[in-house]
C-alpha positions as CSV (number, residue, x, y, z in Angstrom):
1,X,-55.6,-155.6,-75.0
2,X,-58.0,-155.2,-72.1
3,X,-56.0,-157.7,-70.1
4,X,-52.9,-155.8,-70.7
5,X,-54.5,-152.6,-69.5
6,X,-55.9,-154.3,-66.4
7,X,-52.5,-155.7,-65.6
8,X,-50.9,-152.2,-65.9
9,X,-53.6,-150.8,-63.7
10,X,-52.9,-153.4,-61.1
11,X,-49.2,-152.7,-61.2
12,X,-49.8,-149.0,-60.7
13,X,-52.2,-149.7,-57.8
14,X,-49.6,-151.8,-56.1
15,X,-47.0,-149.0,-56.6
16,X,-49.4,-146.5,-55.0
17,X,-50.2,-149.0,-52.1
18,X,-46.5,-149.5,-51.5
19,X,-45.9,-145.7,-51.5
20,X,-48.8,-145.2,-49.2
21,X,-47.5,-147.9,-46.8
22,X,-44.1,-146.3,-46.9
23,X,-45.6,-142.9,-46.1
24,X,-47.7,-144.3,-43.2
25,X,-44.7,-146.3,-42.0
26,X,-42.5,-143.2,-42.1
27,X,-45.2,-141.2,-40.3
28,X,-45.5,-143.9,-37.7
29,X,-41.8,-143.8,-37.1
30,X,-41.9,-140.0,-36.9
31,X,-44.8,-140.1,-34.4
32,X,-43.1,-142.8,-32.2
33,X,-39.8,-140.8,-32.4
34,X,-41.7,-137.6,-31.5
35,X,-43.4,-139.2,-28.6
36,X,-40.1,-140.7,-27.3
37,X,-38.5,-137.3,-27.7
38,X,-41.3,-135.6,-25.8
39,X,-41.0,-138.2,-23.0
40,X,-37.2,-137.7,-22.8
41,X,-37.8,-133.9,-22.7
42,X,-40.5,-134.2,-20.0
43,X,-38.2,-136.5,-18.0
44,X,-35.4,-134.1,-18.2
45,X,-37.7,-131.2,-17.2
46,X,-39.0,-133.2,-14.3
47,X,-35.4,-134.0,-13.2
48,X,-34.3,-130.4,-13.6
49,X,-37.4,-129.1,-11.7
50,X,-36.8,-131.7,-8.9
51,X,-33.1,-130.8,-8.6
52,X,-33.9,-127.0,-8.5
53,X,-36.9,-127.4,-6.2
54,X,-34.9,-129.8,-3.9
55,X,-31.3,-128.6,-4.1
56,X,-28.4,-129.8,-2.0
57,X,-28.0,-127.4,1.0
58,X,-25.0,-129.0,2.7
59,X,-22.5,-131.8,2.1
60,X,-20.7,-133.6,4.9
61,X,-18.0,-136.1,4.0
62,X,-19.8,-136.7,0.6
63,X,-23.1,-137.2,2.4
64,X,-25.5,-134.8,0.7
65,X,-28.5,-133.3,2.5
66,X,-31.2,-131.5,0.5
67,X,-33.8,-128.9,1.0
68,X,-36.4,-131.5,2.1
69,X,-34.0,-132.8,4.8
70,X,-33.5,-129.2,5.9
71,X,-37.3,-128.8,6.3
72,X,-37.9,-131.9,8.4
73,X,-35.2,-130.8,10.8
74,X,-36.6,-127.3,10.8
75,X,-39.9,-128.8,11.9
76,X,-38.1,-130.4,14.9
77,X,-36.4,-127.1,15.7
78,X,-39.7,-125.2,15.7
79,X,-41.3,-127.8,18.0
80,X,-38.4,-127.5,20.4
81,X,-38.5,-123.7,20.5
82,X,-42.3,-123.3,20.7
83,X,-43.2,-126.5,22.5
84,X,-45.6,-127.3,19.8
85,X,-45.3,-127.2,16.0
86,X,-46.3,-124.0,14.1
87,X,-46.5,-124.1,10.3
88,X,-46.4,-120.4,9.6
89,X,-44.4,-118.0,11.7
90,X,-45.2,-114.3,11.5
91,X,-42.4,-111.9,10.5
92,X,-42.5,-110.3,13.9
93,X,-41.8,-113.6,15.6
94,X,-38.8,-114.4,13.3
95,X,-37.2,-111.1,14.3
96,X,-37.7,-111.4,18.0
97,X,-34.8,-112.4,20.2
98,X,-34.7,-116.2,21.0
99,X,-31.4,-116.1,23.0
100,X,-30.7,-112.9,25.0
101,X,-27.2,-114.0,25.8
102,X,-26.1,-114.1,22.2
103,X,-28.8,-111.6,20.9
104,X,-29.9,-114.3,18.4
105,X,-33.2,-113.9,16.6
106,X,-35.7,-116.7,16.2
107,X,-34.7,-117.1,12.5
108,X,-31.0,-117.2,13.3
109,X,-31.7,-119.7,16.2
110,X,-33.7,-122.0,13.9
111,X,-31.1,-122.0,11.2
112,X,-28.4,-122.8,13.7
113,X,-30.4,-125.7,15.1
114,X,-31.0,-127.1,11.6
115,X,-27.3,-126.7,10.7
116,X,-26.4,-128.5,14.0
117,X,-28.9,-131.4,13.3
118,X,-27.6,-131.9,9.8
119,X,-24.0,-131.9,10.9
120,X,-24.8,-134.5,13.6
121,X,-26.6,-136.6,10.9
122,X,-23.5,-136.4,8.7
123,X,-21.2,-137.3,11.6
124,X,-23.4,-140.3,12.6
125,X,-23.4,-141.6,9.0
126,X,-19.7,-141.1,8.7
127,X,-19.0,-142.9,12.0
128,X,-21.3,-145.8,10.9
129,X,-19.5,-146.2,7.6
130,X,-16.0,-146.0,9.2
131,X,-17.0,-148.8,11.7
132,X,-19.1,-150.9,9.2
133,X,-22.2,-150.3,11.2
134,X,-25.6,-150.5,9.5
135,X,-29.2,-151.1,10.4
136,X,-30.5,-154.7,10.2
137,X,-33.5,-155.7,8.2
138,X,-35.4,-156.1,11.5
139,X,-34.6,-152.5,12.5
140,X,-35.6,-151.2,9.1
141,X,-38.9,-153.2,9.4
142,X,-39.4,-151.6,12.8
143,X,-38.9,-148.1,11.3
144,X,-41.6,-148.9,8.7
145,X,-43.9,-150.2,11.5
146,X,-43.3,-147.1,13.6
147,X,-44.1,-144.9,10.6
148,X,-47.3,-146.7,9.9
149,X,-48.4,-146.2,13.5
150,X,-47.5,-142.5,13.3
151,X,-49.5,-142.2,10.1
152,X,-52.4,-144.0,11.8
153,X,-52.2,-141.7,14.8
154,X,-52.3,-138.6,12.5
155,X,-55.5,-139.9,10.9
156,X,-54.3,-141.8,7.8
157,X,-52.1,-141.4,4.7
158,X,-54.0,-138.3,3.5
159,X,-53.3,-136.5,6.8
160,X,-49.6,-137.6,6.6
161,X,-49.4,-136.2,3.1
162,X,-50.8,-133.0,4.3
163,X,-48.3,-133.0,7.2
164,X,-45.5,-133.4,4.7
165,X,-46.9,-130.7,2.4
166,X,-47.4,-128.2,5.2
167,X,-43.8,-128.7,6.3
168,X,-42.5,-128.4,2.7
169,X,-40.8,-131.8,2.9
170,X,-41.1,-135.3,1.6
171,X,-41.6,-138.9,2.9
172,X,-38.1,-139.7,1.8
173,X,-36.7,-137.0,4.1
174,X,-38.9,-138.3,6.9
175,X,-37.5,-141.8,6.4
176,X,-33.9,-140.5,6.2
177,X,-34.4,-138.7,9.5
178,X,-35.8,-141.8,11.2
179,X,-32.9,-143.9,9.9
180,X,-30.3,-141.4,11.2
181,X,-32.1,-141.5,14.6
182,X,-32.0,-145.3,14.6
183,X,-28.3,-145.3,13.4
184,X,-27.4,-142.9,16.3
185,X,-28.6,-145.5,18.8
186,X,-26.9,-148.3,16.8
187,X,-23.5,-146.6,16.7
188,X,-23.7,-145.8,20.4
189,X,-24.7,-149.4,21.3
190,X,-21.9,-150.8,19.0
191,X,-19.1,-148.5,20.3
192,X,-19.9,-146.8,23.6
193,X,-22.3,-149.1,25.5
194,X,-21.2,-151.2,28.5
195,X,-18.4,-153.6,27.5
196,X,-17.9,-152.0,24.0
197,X,-14.8,-150.5,22.5
198,X,-15.2,-147.0,24.0
199,X,-16.8,-147.9,27.3
200,X,-15.8,-146.1,30.4
201,X,-12.4,-147.1,31.8
202,X,-12.0,-148.4,35.3
203,X,-10.4,-145.1,36.3
204,X,-13.3,-143.1,34.8
205,X,-15.8,-145.3,36.7
206,X,-13.8,-144.9,39.9
207,X,-13.9,-141.1,39.5
208,X,-17.6,-141.1,38.9
209,X,-18.2,-143.2,42.0
210,X,-16.0,-141.0,44.2
211,X,-17.9,-137.8,43.0
212,X,-21.2,-139.6,43.6
213,X,-20.7,-140.5,47.2
214,X,-19.2,-137.1,47.9
215,X,-21.8,-134.9,46.3
216,X,-25.1,-136.9,46.0
217,X,-28.1,-137.3,48.4
218,X,-30.8,-139.9,48.5
219,X,-34.3,-138.9,49.8
220,X,-38.0,-139.3,49.2
221,X,-40.9,-136.9,49.8
222,X,-44.6,-136.4,50.3
223,X,-45.8,-133.4,48.3
224,X,-48.8,-131.2,48.7
225,X,-48.9,-128.7,45.7
226,X,-50.0,-125.1,46.4
227,X,-49.9,-124.2,42.7
228,X,-51.5,-125.5,39.5
229,X,-48.9,-127.9,38.2
230,X,-49.7,-127.0,34.6
231,X,-49.8,-123.2,34.8
232,X,-47.7,-122.7,38.0
233,X,-50.5,-120.3,39.1
234,X,-51.2,-120.2,42.9
235,X,-54.2,-122.3,44.0
236,X,-57.2,-120.7,45.9
237,X,-56.2,-119.6,49.4
238,X,-58.7,-121.9,51.1
239,X,-57.3,-124.9,49.1
240,X,-53.8,-123.9,50.2
241,X,-54.9,-123.8,53.8
242,X,-56.4,-127.2,53.5
243,X,-53.1,-128.5,52.0
244,X,-51.2,-127.1,54.9
245,X,-53.5,-128.7,57.4
246,X,-53.3,-132.0,55.7
247,X,-49.5,-131.8,55.5
248,X,-49.3,-131.0,59.3
249,X,-51.7,-133.9,60.1
250,X,-49.8,-136.5,57.9
251,X,-46.4,-135.4,59.3
252,X,-47.7,-136.1,62.9
253,X,-49.1,-139.5,61.7
254,X,-45.7,-140.9,60.5
255,X,-44.0,-142.8,63.2
256,X,-42.2,-145.5,61.2
257,X,-39.9,-144.7,58.3
258,X,-40.6,-148.1,56.8
259,X,-44.2,-146.9,56.2
260,X,-43.1,-143.8,54.4
261,X,-43.9,-145.2,50.9
262,X,-47.4,-146.0,52.0
263,X,-47.9,-142.4,53.0
264,X,-46.5,-141.2,49.7
265,X,-48.8,-143.5,47.8
266,X,-51.8,-142.4,49.8
267,X,-51.3,-138.6,50.2
268,X,-48.6,-137.3,47.9
269,X,-49.8,-135.2,44.9
270,X,-47.0,-136.3,42.7
271,X,-47.5,-140.1,43.4
272,X,-50.4,-140.5,41.0
273,X,-49.6,-143.2,38.5
274,X,-46.1,-143.7,40.0
275,X,-45.1,-146.9,41.6
276,X,-42.4,-147.3,44.3
277,X,-39.6,-146.9,44.8
278,X,-40.1,-143.1,45.1
279,X,-36.4,-142.4,45.8
280,X,-34.8,-139.2,44.6
281,X,-31.0,-139.0,43.9
282,X,-29.8,-135.5,43.5
283,X,-26.8,-133.2,43.8
284,X,-26.5,-129.4,44.2
285,X,-28.9,-127.3,42.2
286,X,-31.0,-130.3,40.9
287,X,-33.9,-129.8,43.3
288,X,-35.7,-126.9,44.9
289,X,-33.4,-124.8,47.1
290,X,-35.8,-125.3,50.1
291,X,-35.5,-129.1,49.8
292,X,-31.7,-129.0,49.3
293,X,-31.1,-126.7,52.3
294,X,-33.4,-128.8,54.5
295,X,-31.8,-132.1,53.6
296,X,-28.3,-130.7,54.4
297,X,-29.3,-130.3,58.0
298,X,-30.8,-133.8,58.3
299,X,-29.2,-137.1,59.3
300,X,-29.9,-140.4,57.5
301,X,-33.2,-141.9,58.4
302,X,-34.6,-138.6,59.7
303,X,-38.0,-137.2,58.7
304,X,-38.4,-133.5,58.3
305,X,-41.2,-131.3,59.5
306,X,-43.4,-129.6,56.9
307,X,-41.2,-127.7,54.5
308,X,-42.7,-124.8,52.5
309,X,-41.4,-124.1,49.0
310,X,-42.6,-121.9,46.2
311,X,-44.7,-124.7,44.8
312,X,-45.7,-127.0,47.6
313,X,-45.5,-128.2,51.1
314,X,-43.1,-131.1,51.5
315,X,-42.4,-133.9,54.1
316,X,-38.9,-135.3,53.4
317,X,-37.2,-138.5,54.5
318,X,-33.4,-138.5,54.1
319,X,-32.1,-142.0,53.2
320,X,-28.8,-143.7,53.3
321,X,-27.0,-143.2,50.0
322,X,-26.5,-146.5,48.1
323,X,-25.2,-147.3,44.6
324,X,-28.7,-147.5,43.0
325,X,-28.1,-144.4,40.9
326,X,-24.6,-145.2,39.8
327,X,-25.6,-147.1,36.6
328,X,-27.5,-144.0,35.4
329,X,-24.4,-141.8,36.0
330,X,-22.3,-144.3,34.1
331,X,-24.7,-144.2,31.2
332,X,-24.8,-140.4,31.3
333,X,-21.0,-140.3,31.1
334,X,-21.0,-142.8,28.2
335,X,-23.5,-140.5,26.4
336,X,-21.2,-137.6,27.1
337,X,-18.2,-139.4,25.6
338,X,-20.3,-140.3,22.5
339,X,-21.4,-136.7,22.0
340,X,-17.8,-135.6,22.3
341,X,-16.9,-138.1,19.6
342,X,-19.7,-136.7,17.4
343,X,-18.4,-133.2,18.0
344,X,-14.8,-134.3,17.1
345,X,-16.1,-136.0,14.0
346,X,-17.9,-132.8,12.9
347,X,-14.7,-130.8,13.5
348,X,-12.7,-133.3,11.3
349,X,-15.4,-133.5,8.6
350,X,-15.2,-131.9,5.1
351,X,-18.3,-129.6,5.2
352,X,-19.6,-127.7,2.2
353,X,-22.3,-125.2,2.9
354,X,-24.2,-124.4,-0.2
355,X,-25.7,-120.9,-0.8
356,X,-29.1,-122.6,-0.8
357,X,-28.8,-123.2,2.9
358,X,-29.5,-119.6,3.8
359,X,-32.0,-119.1,1.0
360,X,-34.5,-121.6,2.4
361,X,-37.5,-119.8,3.9
362,X,-38.0,-120.3,7.6
363,X,-41.7,-119.2,7.5
């Protein structure tokens, strides 16, 4: 009898254990399911927040540019306008006129520069895709190396993170901008550089050469500054008098044009850290008017007297024009053709300006 009761008790205990296990098993499943659900919800919230905090501001031929891309180009625009970067701009500054000819305020100017930069980025990426041009692994490695150097120059990763935070942008946007910049050079080198598909034609080179020999002058000068080269403020009168005396003395000392470089190196204020040749190639309105007017009256191989300008005393040697500057003019024309192609690409692009573009705060 006792054995029968014990057996029944054991069976009942087993039933309870089984029920307990099922309960705990069900609770475990519920807990796991709840945790997974919470993770999914958190992930969705994170994605939604990321999308709303970093919305697309402009699309160019299916290339999407987001708010953080906007901000990295805004930083460049501020640097260009103010010569140095300013994180916060006062309201008064935003409302001042940046361009008197168009009556454009600082805020309007900055937005237009950002828009222009993003459209150029879109055009470059489109041109690269259309011509199967991409950055090599070596070029990408160099971008990474350059970024590490920039981070080091800033003072380390913490400083770089602060830089990104202060500019309300991200490292991804910084990387994208660097890639577009590298792609710009790659597209040019692949399509517009010497010998490439869109290089200058023989007729274009001939026209450049004709204009060059007709309108350019070659000269070199010894300069004695009468102003502070940084502030453009006049130097002390006694110093200016000493400069004039030195200029007169040096001018009388020069008897051989072949020694002109030696006098430049020894006496010219603008020769510090500069190695010969000291030749200047220029056309109308590219140098000080006093220099241009003087050179027009000189013959090749002639040395001027002391010429006074707003900023200095000059001694000028007019040289025979050679073809030394032509390669730079060719390169300039190639760059001009490339910029025209970018402009045409922008005109032909499908551009969608989102409302978020004008909602981004400039300050």
